[in-house]
N, CA and C atoms as an extended XYZ file, in Angstrom:
579
Properties=species:S:1:pos:R:3:atomname:S:1:resname:S:1:resid:I:1 pbc="F F F"
N        82.729       79.842      111.452 N   MET     1
C        83.072       79.246      109.764 CA  MET     1
C        83.636       80.742      108.938 C   MET     1
N        84.772       80.289      108.509 N   ALA     2
C        84.957       81.294      107.294 CA  ALA     2
C        85.741       80.349      106.469 C   ALA     2
N        85.674       81.025      105.327 N   TYR     3
C        86.171       80.525      104.062 CA  TYR     3
C        87.477       81.173      103.497 C   TYR     3
N        88.270       80.297      102.837 N   SER     4
C        89.821       80.845      102.507 CA  SER     4
C        90.100       80.722      100.990 C   SER     4
N        90.670       81.485      100.551 N   GLN     5
C        91.101       81.595       99.249 CA  GLN     5
C        92.684       81.533       99.320 C   GLN     5
N        93.465       80.422       98.828 N   SER     6
C        95.058       80.517       98.889 CA  SER     6
C        95.606       81.070      100.582 C   SER     6
N        94.747       80.470      101.610 N   GLY     7
C        95.062       80.602      102.789 CA  GLY     7
C        94.790       81.316      103.163 C   GLY     7
N        93.736       82.546      102.858 N   GLN     8
C        93.702       84.012      103.429 CA  GLN     8
C        92.222       83.711      103.870 C   GLN     8
N        92.195       83.790      105.448 N   GLN     9
C        90.816       83.987      105.870 CA  GLN     9
C        89.980       84.707      105.469 C   GLN     9
N        88.675       84.383      105.422 N   GLY    10
C        87.544       85.267      105.340 CA  GLY    10
C        87.427       85.774      103.604 C   GLY    10
N        88.007       85.474      102.611 N   LEU    11
C        87.899       85.488      101.350 CA  LEU    11
C        87.361       84.388      100.599 C   LEU    11
N        86.446       84.796       99.674 N   TYR    12
C        86.113       83.884       98.823 CA  TYR    12
C        86.810       83.328       97.518 C   TYR    12
N        86.773       82.456       97.258 N   GLN    13
C        87.633       81.854       96.096 CA  GLN    13
C        86.854       82.754       94.849 C   GLN    13
N        88.107       82.722       93.784 N   ALA    14
C        87.681       83.264       92.763 CA  ALA    14
C        86.941       82.887       91.682 C   ALA    14
N        85.885       83.264       90.827 N   PHE    15
C        85.200       82.385       89.822 CA  PHE    15
C        86.234       82.090       88.701 C   PHE    15
N        85.902       80.415       88.385 N   PRO    16
C        86.903       80.084       87.172 CA  PRO    16
C        87.216       80.824       86.285 C   PRO    16
N        88.287       80.930       85.793 N   GLY    17
C        88.764       81.776       84.537 CA  GLY    17
C        89.344       82.926       84.888 C   GLY    17
N        89.344       83.451       85.820 N   GLY    18
C        90.048       84.708       86.257 CA  GLY    18
C        89.313       85.237       87.495 C   GLY    18
N        89.635       86.629       87.473 N   THR    19
C        88.805       87.531       88.550 CA  THR    19
C        87.504       87.865       88.454 C   THR    19
N        86.580       87.696       87.207 N   GLY    20
C        85.695       87.793       86.936 CA  GLY    20
C        85.392       88.886       85.969 C   GLY    20
N        84.091       89.140       85.801 N   ILE    21
C        84.159       90.213       84.528 CA  ILE    21
C        83.886       91.852       85.302 C   ILE    21
N        84.471       92.178       86.307 N   SER    22
C        84.668       93.609       86.750 CA  SER    22
C        85.342       93.981       86.130 C   SER    22
N        86.691       93.587       85.605 N   ALA    23
C        87.559       94.047       84.994 CA  ALA    23
C        86.720       94.734       83.283 C   ALA    23
N        85.845       94.247       82.991 N   GLU    24
C        85.596       95.021       81.442 CA  GLU    24
C        84.567       95.735       81.778 C   GLU    24
N        84.065       96.293       82.970 N   ILE    25
C        83.123       97.253       82.850 CA  ILE    25
C        83.701       98.909       82.967 C   ILE    25
N        83.345       99.513       81.976 N   PRO    26
C        84.152      100.788       81.857 CA  PRO    26
C        83.657      101.446       83.132 C   PRO    26
N        84.786      102.050       83.748 N   GLU    27
C        84.595      103.001       84.607 CA  GLU    27
C        83.504      104.290       84.737 C   GLU    27
N        83.777      104.917       83.629 N   LEU    28
C        83.287      106.241       83.492 CA  LEU    28
C        82.069      106.104       82.083 C   LEU    28
N        80.825      106.654       82.505 N   PRO    29
C        79.700      106.181       81.676 CA  PRO    29
C        80.176      107.124       80.180 C   PRO    29
N        79.761      106.835       78.982 N   PRO    30
C        79.892      107.010       77.953 CA  PRO    30
C        79.130      108.438       77.928 C   PRO    30
N        79.500      109.169       76.727 N   SER    31
C        78.902      110.483       76.807 CA  SER    31
C        77.431      110.361       76.594 C   SER    31
N        76.921      109.550       76.153 N   THR    32
C        75.553      109.092       75.817 CA  THR    32
C        74.842      109.281       77.414 C   THR    32
N        75.510      108.586       78.188 N   VAL    33
C        74.606      108.260       79.374 CA  VAL    33
C        75.088      109.471       80.127 C   VAL    33
N        76.271      110.359       79.957 N   LYS    34
C        76.428      111.489       80.637 CA  LYS    34
C        75.493      112.578       80.252 C   LYS    34
N        75.094      112.616       78.946 N   ASN    35
C        74.120      113.696       78.432 CA  ASN    35
C        72.638      113.558       78.794 C   ASN    35
N        72.422      112.135       79.013 N   ALA    36
C        71.192      111.658       79.723 CA  ALA    36
C        71.131      112.121       81.132 C   ALA    36
N        72.053      111.868       81.966 N   TYR    37
C        72.267      112.128       83.373 CA  TYR    37
C        71.968      113.770       83.346 C   TYR    37
N        72.272      114.827       82.560 N   TYR    38
C        72.323      116.130       82.653 CA  TYR    38
C        71.049      116.611       82.086 C   TYR    38
N        70.411      115.851       81.230 N   LEU    39
C        69.181      115.767       80.650 CA  LEU    39
C        68.348      115.889       82.034 C   LEU    39
N        67.942      114.498       82.621 N   MET    40
C        67.590      114.122       83.560 CA  MET    40
C        67.280      115.328       84.646 C   MET    40
N        68.384      115.648       84.742 N   LEU    41
C        68.803      116.924       85.776 CA  LEU    41
C        67.856      117.686       85.664 C   LEU    41
N        67.888      118.367       84.307 N   VAL    42
C        67.084      119.557       83.549 CA  VAL    42
C        65.628      119.379       83.996 C   VAL    42
N        65.420      118.129       83.409 N   GLY    43
C        63.921      117.498       83.569 CA  GLY    43
C        63.273      117.863       85.204 C   GLY    43
N        64.027      117.473       86.096 N   ALA    44
C        63.915      117.344       87.631 CA  ALA    44
C        63.578      119.160       87.699 C   ALA    44
N        64.613      119.735       87.272 N   ALA    45
C        64.127      121.300       87.539 CA  ALA    45
C        63.252      121.736       86.590 C   ALA    45
N        62.755      121.437       85.553 N   LEU    46
C        61.713      121.595       84.792 CA  LEU    46
C        60.305      121.180       85.880 C   LEU    46
N        60.304      120.475       86.549 N   SER    47
C        59.121      119.786       87.565 CA  SER    47
C        59.189      120.637       88.433 C   SER    47
N        60.301      121.081       89.019 N   ILE    48
C        59.797      122.132       90.051 CA  ILE    48
C        59.305      123.723       89.415 C   ILE    48
N        59.550      123.841       88.123 N   ILE    49
C        59.202      125.503       87.643 CA  ILE    49
C        58.014      125.270       87.226 C   ILE    49
N        57.726      124.149       87.101 N   SER    50
C        55.995      123.762       86.252 CA  SER    50
C        55.339      123.433       87.477 C   SER    50
N        55.386      123.229       88.649 N   ALA    51
C        54.744      123.520       89.739 CA  ALA    51
C        54.740      124.947       90.347 C   ALA    51
N        55.755      125.683       90.426 N   ILE    52
C        56.053      127.291       90.506 CA  ILE    52
C        55.124      127.778       89.506 C   ILE    52
N        55.151      127.352       88.185 N   VAL    53
C        54.286      128.200       87.358 CA  VAL    53
C        52.719      128.024       87.738 C   VAL    53
N        52.436      126.510       88.077 N   ASP    54
C        50.988      126.659       87.989 CA  ASP    54
C        50.658      127.246       89.192 C   ASP    54
N        51.442      127.027       90.337 N   PHE    55
C        51.092      128.153       91.457 CA  PHE    55
C        51.014      129.868       91.505 C   PHE    55
N        51.535      129.715       90.642 N   GLY    56
C        51.784      131.180       90.145 CA  GLY    56
C        50.614      131.676       89.388 C   GLY    56
N        49.935      130.661       88.824 N   SER    57
C        48.279      130.990       88.142 CA  SER    57
C        47.234      130.839       89.290 C   SER    57
N        47.574      130.830       90.388 N   ARG    58
C        46.308      130.496       91.575 CA  ARG    58
C        45.377      131.496       91.422 C   ARG    58
N        45.944      132.831       91.388 N   SER    59
C        44.702      133.802       91.464 CA  SER    59
C        44.040      134.070       90.428 C   SER    59
N        44.317      133.450       89.279 N   ALA    60
C        43.284      132.979       88.133 CA  ALA    60
C        42.485      131.952       88.247 C   ALA    60
N        43.297      131.207       88.598 N   ARG    61
C        42.149      129.653       89.192 CA  ARG    61
C        41.373      130.227       89.935 C   ARG    61
N        41.383      130.822       91.118 N   MET    62
C        40.576      131.411       92.303 CA  MET    62
C        39.362      131.818       91.547 C   MET    62
N        39.515      133.066       90.747 N   ALA    63
C        38.907      133.852       90.075 CA  ALA    63
C        37.720      132.914       89.064 C   ALA    63
N        38.469      131.993       88.370 N   ALA    64
C        37.568      130.865       87.695 CA  ALA    64
C        36.685      130.212       88.469 C   ALA    64
N        37.180      129.666       89.294 N   GLU    65
C        36.406      128.714       90.339 CA  GLU    65
C        35.398      129.576       90.906 C   GLU    65
N        35.515      130.705       91.578 N   ARG    66
C        34.157      131.707       92.203 CA  ARG    66
C        33.411      131.736       91.325 C   ARG    66
N        33.760      131.967       89.951 N   GLN    67
C        32.740      132.203       88.740 CA  GLN    67
C        31.871      131.036       88.622 C   GLN    67
N        32.564      129.793       88.365 N   ALA    68
C        32.101      128.425       88.093 CA  ALA    68
C        31.583      128.153       89.139 C   ALA    68
N        31.664      128.506       90.404 N   GLY    69
C        31.058      127.740       91.735 CA  GLY    69
C        29.882      128.994       92.320 C   GLY    69
N        29.837      129.840       91.620 N   ALA    70
C        28.768      131.076       92.317 CA  ALA    70
C        27.225      130.418       92.596 C   ALA    70
N        27.147      131.092       93.842 N   GLY    71
C        25.699      130.509       94.120 CA  GLY    71
C        25.816      128.934       94.938 C   GLY    71
N        26.380      128.077       94.545 N   ARG    72
C        26.670      127.032       95.070 CA  ARG    72
C        27.599      126.423       96.370 C   ARG    72
N        28.786      127.096       95.900 N   LEU    73
C        29.750      127.145       96.744 CA  LEU    73
C        29.974      128.487       97.630 C   LEU    73
N        30.359      128.184       98.831 N   THR    74
C        30.699      129.567       99.661 CA  THR    74
C        32.181      129.785       99.317 C   THR    74
N        32.585      131.156       99.392 N   LEU    75
C        33.818      131.481       99.011 CA  LEU    75
C        35.024      131.015      100.125 C   LEU    75
N        34.902      130.167      100.826 N   ALA    76
C        35.817      129.574      101.920 CA  ALA    76
C        36.031      128.161      101.419 C   ALA    76
N        35.007      127.759      100.536 N   GLN    77
C        34.918      126.520       99.884 CA  GLN    77
C        35.719      126.206       98.800 C   GLN    77
N        35.464      127.280       98.013 N   VAL    78
C        36.354      127.704       96.389 CA  VAL    78
C        37.793      127.815       97.164 C   VAL    78
N        38.105      128.593       98.160 N   ASN    79
C        39.566      128.686       98.468 CA  ASN    79
C        39.971      127.524       98.968 C   ASN    79
N        39.378      126.512       99.890 N   ALA    80
C        40.082      125.344      100.261 CA  ALA    80
C        40.114      124.310       99.119 C   ALA    80
N        39.324      124.358       98.056 N   GLY    81
C        39.255      123.522       96.911 CA  GLY    81
C        40.589      123.582       96.133 C   GLY    81
N        40.903      125.337       95.917 N   VAL    82
C        41.842      125.458       95.206 CA  VAL    82
C        43.297      125.573       95.879 C   VAL    82
N        43.542      125.687       96.972 N   ASP    83
C        44.616      125.553       98.068 CA  ASP    83
C        44.744      123.602       97.718 C   ASP    83
N        44.112      123.110       98.220 N   LEU    84
C        43.965      121.772       98.235 CA  LEU    84
C        44.486      121.038       96.606 C   LEU    84
N        44.044      121.879       95.775 N   GLY    85
C        44.307      121.311       94.393 CA  GLY    85
C        46.039      121.618       93.824 C   GLY    85
N        46.218      123.066       94.323 N   TYR    86
C        47.561      123.476       94.371 CA  TYR    86
C        48.733      122.732       95.369 C   TYR    86
N        47.958      122.393       96.498 N   ALA    87
C        49.072      121.615       97.348 CA  ALA    87
C        49.393      120.287       96.630 C   ALA    87
N        48.296      119.746       96.257 N   ILE    88
C        48.470      118.416       95.530 CA  ILE    88
C        49.457      118.840       94.041 C   ILE    88
N        49.519      119.611       93.350 N   ILE    89
C        50.122      119.955       92.236 CA  ILE    89
C        51.883      120.156       92.446 C   ILE    89
N        51.690      120.624       93.515 N   ILE    90
C        53.071      121.314       94.244 CA  ILE    90
C        53.745      119.489       95.141 C   ILE    90
N        53.083      119.322       95.525 N   ALA    91
C        53.494      117.406       96.045 CA  ALA    91
C        53.880      116.863       94.869 C   ALA    91
N        53.195      116.784       93.578 N   ILE    92
C        53.545      116.050       92.699 CA  ILE    92
C        54.764      116.367       91.637 C   ILE    92
N        54.959      117.926       91.758 N   GLY    93
C        55.878      118.222       91.328 CA  GLY    93
C        57.178      117.836       92.070 C   GLY    93
N        56.912      117.923       93.185 N   LEU    94
C        58.136      117.441       94.089 CA  LEU    94
C        58.312      116.228       93.785 C   LEU    94
N        57.667      115.488       93.892 N   PHE    95
C        57.967      113.904       93.554 CA  PHE    95
C        58.332      113.806       92.360 C   PHE    95
N        57.303      114.152       91.291 N   THR    96
C        58.260      113.994       90.208 CA  THR    96
C        59.966      114.133       89.980 C   THR    96
N        60.027      115.590       90.312 N   ALA    97
C        61.631      116.005       90.630 CA  ALA    97
C        62.446      115.001       91.150 C   ALA    97
N        61.965      114.340       92.383 N   GLY    98
C        62.534      113.226       92.761 CA  GLY    98
C        62.864      111.964       91.605 C   GLY    98
N        61.773      111.552       91.336 N   LEU    99
C        61.891      110.715       90.407 CA  LEU    99
C        62.890      110.663       89.293 C   LEU    99
N        63.108      112.124       88.636 N   TRP   100
C        63.910      112.497       87.776 CA  TRP   100
C        65.729      112.248       88.294 C   TRP   100
N        65.532      112.726       89.271 N   THR   101
C        66.803      112.826       90.059 CA  THR   101
C        67.316      111.344       90.423 C   THR   101
N        66.513      110.532       91.303 N   TRP   102
C        66.776      109.191       91.114 CA  TRP   102
C        67.116      108.387       89.841 C   TRP   102
N        66.172      108.609       88.857 N   MET   103
C        66.835      107.815       87.466 CA  MET   103
C        67.920      108.455       87.035 C   MET   103
N        68.045      109.957       86.839 N   ALA   104
C        69.698      110.385       86.727 CA  ALA   104
C        70.629      109.758       87.288 C   ALA   104
N        70.788      109.549       88.573 N   PHE   105
C        72.285      108.798       89.019 CA  PHE   105
C        71.868      107.360       88.889 C   PHE   105
N        70.710      106.781       88.814 N   ALA   106
C        70.839      105.247       88.675 CA  ALA   106
C        71.294      105.016       87.064 C   ALA   106
N        71.019      105.990       86.220 N   ASN   107
C        71.530      105.566       84.859 CA  ASN   107
C        72.917      105.816       84.883 C   ASN   107
N        73.420      106.937       85.457 N   LYS   108
C        74.755      107.422       85.272 CA  LYS   108
C        75.770      106.158       86.411 C   LYS   108
N        74.983      105.657       87.261 N   ALA   109
C        75.785      104.478       87.916 CA  ALA   109
C        75.961      103.237       86.980 C   ALA   109
N        75.089      103.438       85.907 N   GLY   110
C        75.061      101.957       84.981 CA  GLY   110
C        74.175      100.753       85.449 C   GLY   110
N        73.083      101.426       86.428 N   LYS   111
C        72.447      100.327       87.224 CA  LYS   111
C        71.555       99.471       85.471 C   LYS   111
N        71.415       98.310       85.702 N   PRO   112
C        70.634       97.737       84.419 CA  PRO   112
C        69.426       97.883       84.277 C   PRO   112
N        68.296       98.092       85.667 N   TRP   113
C        67.177       98.347       85.613 CA  TRP   113
C        66.916       99.636       85.544 C   TRP   113
N        67.685      100.871       85.267 N   ALA   114
C        67.128      102.114       85.415 CA  ALA   114
C        66.825      102.440       84.105 C   ALA   114
N        67.297      102.071       82.811 N   GLY   115
C        66.995      102.315       81.455 CA  GLY   115
C        65.679      101.682       81.450 C   GLY   115
N        65.109      100.804       81.804 N   VAL   116
C        63.741      100.060       81.473 CA  VAL   116
C        62.902      101.010       82.306 C   VAL   116
N        63.286      101.261       83.707 N   THR   117
C        62.514      102.046       84.531 CA  THR   117
C        62.067      103.511       84.210 C   THR   117
N        63.585      104.074       83.756 N   SER   118
C        63.228      105.305       82.896 CA  SER   118
C        62.342      105.810       81.843 C   SER   118
N        62.291      104.285       81.103 N   THR   119
C        61.590      104.172       79.769 CA  THR   119
C        60.067      103.999       80.320 C   THR   119
N        59.757      103.405       81.088 N   VAL   120
C        58.097      102.969       81.543 CA  VAL   120
C        58.096      104.482       82.246 C   VAL   120
N        58.643      104.893       83.247 N   LEU   121
C        58.228      106.890       83.493 CA  LEU   121
C        58.018      107.365       82.700 C   LEU   121
N        58.908      107.768       81.820 N   PHE   122
C        58.846      108.454       80.241 CA  PHE   122
C        57.333      108.077       79.872 C   PHE   122
N        56.925      106.719       79.837 N   GLY   123
C        55.903      106.531       79.075 CA  GLY   123
C        54.462      106.896       79.927 C   GLY   123
N        54.542      106.631       81.614 N   LEU   124
C        53.798      107.020       82.066 CA  LEU   124
C        53.368      108.914       82.196 C   LEU   124
N        54.363      109.227       81.994 N   TYR   125
C        54.742      110.750       81.733 CA  TYR   125
C        53.646      111.556       80.449 C   TYR   125
N        54.210      110.521       79.523 N   THR   126
C        53.846      110.705       78.250 CA  THR   126
C        52.410      110.751       78.191 C   THR   126
N        51.855      109.672       78.510 N   VAL   127
C        49.954      109.576       79.327 CA  VAL   127
C        49.493      110.543       79.914 C   VAL   127
N        50.134      111.209       81.072 N   SER   128
C        49.834      112.339       82.065 CA  SER   128
C        49.763      113.300       81.232 C   SER   128
N        50.430      113.933       80.601 N   GLU   129
C        50.866      115.017       79.537 CA  GLU   129
C        49.711      115.234       78.847 C   GLU   129
N        49.706      114.031       77.993 N   LEU   130
C        48.519      114.029       76.987 CA  LEU   130
C        46.969      114.592       77.657 C   LEU   130
N        46.828      113.697       78.834 N   PHE   131
C        45.517      114.010       79.632 CA  PHE   131
C        45.466      115.411       80.088 C   PHE   131
N        46.581      115.807       80.359 N   THR   132
C        46.527      117.392       81.108 CA  THR   132
C        46.213      118.317       79.908 C   THR   132
N        46.938      117.957       78.493 N   LEU   133
C        46.661      118.667       77.451 CA  LEU   133
C        45.336      118.852       76.795 C   LEU   133
N        44.723      117.749       76.977 N   THR   134
C        43.162      117.266       76.435 CA  THR   134
C        42.244      117.647       77.157 C   THR   134
N        42.482      117.765       78.773 N   GLN   135
C        41.147      117.694       79.524 CA  GLN   135
C        41.087      119.161       80.090 C   GLN   135
N        42.096      119.960       80.284 N   PHE   136
C        42.568      120.934       80.599 CA  PHE   136
C        42.846      122.123       80.086 C   PHE   136
N        42.895      123.376       80.175 N   THR   137
C        43.704      124.457       79.674 CA  THR   137
C        44.463      124.972       80.312 C   THR   137
N        45.571      124.642       80.385 N   PRO   138
C        46.796      125.223       80.995 CA  PRO   138
C        47.399      126.086       80.491 C   PRO   138
N        48.060      127.292       81.252 N   SER   139
C        48.089      128.557       80.723 CA  SER   139
C        49.465      128.219       79.857 C   SER   139
N        49.361      129.422       78.897 N   LYS   140
C        50.783      128.887       77.874 CA  LYS   140
C        52.022      128.713       78.856 C   LYS   140
N        52.837      129.583       79.650 N   PRO   141
C        53.860      129.270       80.203 CA  PRO   141
C        53.915      127.965       80.665 C   PRO   141
N        52.427      127.310       81.466 N   ALA   142
C        52.620      125.952       81.962 CA  ALA   142
C        52.936      125.025       80.718 C   ALA   142
N        51.950      125.159       80.116 N   THR   143
C        52.033      124.298       78.330 CA  THR   143
C        53.456      124.058       77.971 C   THR   143
N        54.369      125.502       77.799 N   ALA   144
C        55.664      125.521       77.552 CA  ALA   144
C        56.761      124.809       78.279 C   ALA   144
N        56.433      124.823       79.774 N   VAL   145
C        57.157      124.162       80.429 CA  VAL   145
C        56.832      122.474       80.386 C   VAL   145
N        55.458      122.371       80.254 N   SER   146
C        55.473      120.830       80.538 CA  SER   146
C        55.771      120.304       79.075 C   SER   146
N        55.663      121.124       78.216 N   VAL   147
C        56.179      120.422       76.766 CA  VAL   147
C        57.429      120.341       76.526 C   VAL   147
N        58.522      121.203       77.457 N   SER   148
C        59.827      120.756       77.241 CA  SER   148
C        60.468      119.750       77.868 C   SER   148
N        59.736      119.814       79.314 N   GLY   149
C        59.816      118.574       80.018 CA  GLY   149
C        59.527      117.580       79.246 C   GLY   149
N        58.601      117.319       78.660 N   TRP   150
C        58.513      116.242       77.718 CA  TRP   150
C        59.299      115.710       76.784 C   TRP   150
N        60.100      116.986       75.899 N   VAL   151
C        61.011      116.924       75.029 CA  VAL   151
C        62.230      116.264       75.410 C   VAL   151
N        62.638      116.461       76.661 N   VAL   152
C        63.744      116.389       77.649 CA  VAL   152
C        63.367      115.096       77.838 C   VAL   152
N        62.519      114.425       78.737 N   GLY   153
C        62.264      112.955       78.600 CA  GLY   153
C        62.542      112.266       77.517 C   GLY   153
N        62.330      112.578       76.101 N   LEU   154
C        62.297      111.833       74.963 CA  LEU   154
C        63.860      111.637       74.696 C   LEU   154
N        64.572      112.726       74.646 N   ALA   155
C        65.821      112.884       74.543 CA  ALA   155
C        66.395      112.104       75.645 C   ALA   155
N        66.144      112.077       76.727 N   ALA   156
C        67.265      111.044       77.787 CA  ALA   156
C        66.962      109.723       77.423 C   ALA   156
N        65.427      109.448       77.137 N   VAL   157
C        65.269      107.884       76.558 CA  VAL   157
C        65.886      107.403       75.326 C   VAL   157
N        66.117      108.392       74.141 N   ILE   158
C        66.672      107.978       73.355 CA  ILE   158
C        68.315      107.752       73.544 C   ILE   158
N        68.998      109.113       74.403 N   LEU   159
C        70.114      108.461       74.359 CA  LEU   159
C        70.668      107.193       75.431 C   LEU   159
N        69.283      106.924       76.442 N   ILE   160
C        69.899      105.527       77.301 CA  ILE   160
C        69.817      104.466       76.228 C   ILE   160
N        68.991      104.448       75.584 N   TRP   161
C        68.900      103.108       74.798 CA  TRP   161
C        70.020      103.221       73.260 C   TRP   161
N        70.849      104.251       73.274 N   ASN   162
C        71.720      104.608       72.244 CA  ASN   162
C        72.501      103.331       72.343 C   ASN   162
N        73.306      102.646       71.332 N   LYS   163
C        74.020      101.712       71.382 CA  LYS   163
C        75.458      101.698       72.270 C   LYS   163
N        75.937      102.804       72.152 N   ALA   164
C        76.850      103.245       73.146 CA  ALA   164
C        76.258      103.090       74.762 C   ALA   164
N        75.577      103.449       74.616 N   SER   165
C        75.130      103.288       76.213 CA  SER   165
C        74.675      101.899       76.651 C   SER   165
N        74.368      101.209       75.650 N   SER   166
C        73.763       99.892       75.719 CA  SER   166
C        75.104       99.132       76.334 C   SER   166
N        76.249       99.333       75.729 N   ALA   167
C        77.652       98.829       75.898 CA  ALA   167
C        78.099       99.145       77.723 C   ALA   167
N        77.602      100.113       77.983 N   TYR   168
C        77.775      100.657       79.500 CA  TYR   168
C        76.974       99.734       80.304 C   TYR   168
N        75.808       99.508       80.054 N   TYR   169
C        74.865       98.421       80.715 CA  TYR   169
C        75.228       97.155       80.793 C   TYR   169
N        75.383       96.478       79.556 N   LYS   170
C        75.607       95.338       79.334 CA  LYS   170
C        76.441       94.586       80.262 C   LYS   170
N        77.746       94.680       80.558 N   PRO   171
C        78.263       93.965       81.439 CA  PRO   171
C        78.150       93.988       82.892 C   PRO   171
N        77.532       95.222       83.332 N   ARG   172
C        76.632       94.845       84.444 CA  ARG   172
C        75.440       94.170       84.576 C   ARG   172
N        74.936       94.149       83.497 N   VAL   173
C        73.767       92.847       83.569 CA  VAL   173
C        74.652       91.560       83.855 C   VAL   173
N        75.613       91.202       82.920 N   ASN   174
C        76.230       89.863       83.074 CA  ASN   174
C        76.660       89.756       84.184 C   ASN   174
N        77.221       90.420       84.979 N   GLN   175
C        77.822       90.692       86.465 CA  GLN   175
C        77.144       90.183       87.171 C   GLN   175
N        75.404       90.566       87.062 N   LEU   176
C        74.569       90.512       88.166 CA  LEU   176
C        73.721       89.183       88.108 C   LEU   176
N        73.938       88.516       86.648 N   MET   177
C        73.524       87.160       86.174 CA  MET   177
C        74.028       86.103       86.847 C   MET   177
N        75.393       86.451       86.979 N   GLY   178
C        76.397       85.752       87.263 CA  GLY   178
C        76.967       84.867       85.703 C   GLY   178
N        77.941       85.436       85.607 N   ASN   179
C        78.591       84.906       84.243 CA  ASN   179
C        79.032       83.659       84.411 C   ASN   179
N        79.009       82.982       84.984 N   PHE   180
C        79.576       81.169       85.113 CA  PHE   180
C        78.565       80.770       84.921 C   PHE   180
N        79.290       79.092       84.366 N   PRO   181
C        78.323       77.765       84.246 CA  PRO   181
C        77.388       77.659       85.650 C   PRO   181
N        76.217       77.074       85.170 N   GLY   182
C        75.438       76.779       86.104 CA  GLY   182
C        75.004       77.704       87.215 C   GLY   182
N        74.355       78.714       86.374 N   ARG   183
C        73.476       79.638       87.322 CA  ARG   183
C        73.014       79.143       88.534 C   ARG   183
N        73.159       80.222       89.496 N   GLY   184
C        72.533       79.797       90.933 CA  GLY   184
C        73.609       78.305       91.544 C   GLY   184
N        74.606       78.240       91.176 N   GLN   185
C        75.541       77.423       91.935 CA  GLN   185
C        76.571       78.065       92.116 C   GLN   185
N        77.476       77.797       93.203 N   PHE   186
C        78.531       78.426       93.620 CA  PHE   186
C        79.624       77.731       92.703 C   PHE   186
N        80.643       78.435       91.796 N   PRO   187
C        81.619       78.016       91.505 CA  PRO   187
C        82.618       77.389       92.211 C   PRO   187
N        83.226       76.074       91.694 N   GLY   188
C        84.743       76.073       92.657 CA  GLY   188
C        84.380       75.427       94.094 C   GLY   188
N        85.032       75.118       94.705 N   LYS   189
C        84.868       74.377       95.971 CA  LYS   189
C        85.713       75.181       97.215 C   LYS   189
N        84.865       75.447       98.446 N   TYR   190
C        85.605       76.116       99.220 CA  TYR   190
C        86.002       75.626      100.310 C   TYR   190
N        86.926       75.828      100.932 N   SER   191
C        87.159       75.073      101.642 CA  SER   191
C        87.077       75.576      103.137 C   SER   191
N        86.501       74.993      104.049 N   GLN   192
C        86.415       75.356      105.387 CA  GLN   192
C        87.393       75.419      106.450 C   GLN   192
N        87.333       76.123      107.457 N   GLN   193
C        88.573       76.319      108.347 CA  GLN   193
C        87.840       76.663      109.665 C   GLN   193
């Protein structure tokens, strides 16, 4: 079974009123979206740098844990605990870098869900940073990288929600929602051959 449009087999009938909305979609993202894209890639790099900085403080953490666990834990237990903690930190850093990169490319492509998802992830990042800074005493370099990552995320979210950026995402939303009467119904009549 094939559908035809003007006698051409395998093509669907065009939407009523023209070829559709795709002609209205800007091909290139505006500078606000491009800048948000670059900032998100910087955020990914900062996530990796943060994991490296945290791992660099491993010997200081080992000494602190040995002193805190003196008499209760063996040296092997302290080392295993610290190693596990750093493995988790590195895994979280890589995962976070992956999220930054995914959101960068999704926003650059104009995916309608990417702006909202980026904003939600930034909110979670903010809560995580506040928890870390209030519950732990990270080193000065770790704090500087962490705060820099937060500022980069804030700037990217502001750029995503900029008016020029909204114009880039909006036609795509209309296209996904089906910009024709009677949403959920197929427009026109198809001829079967």
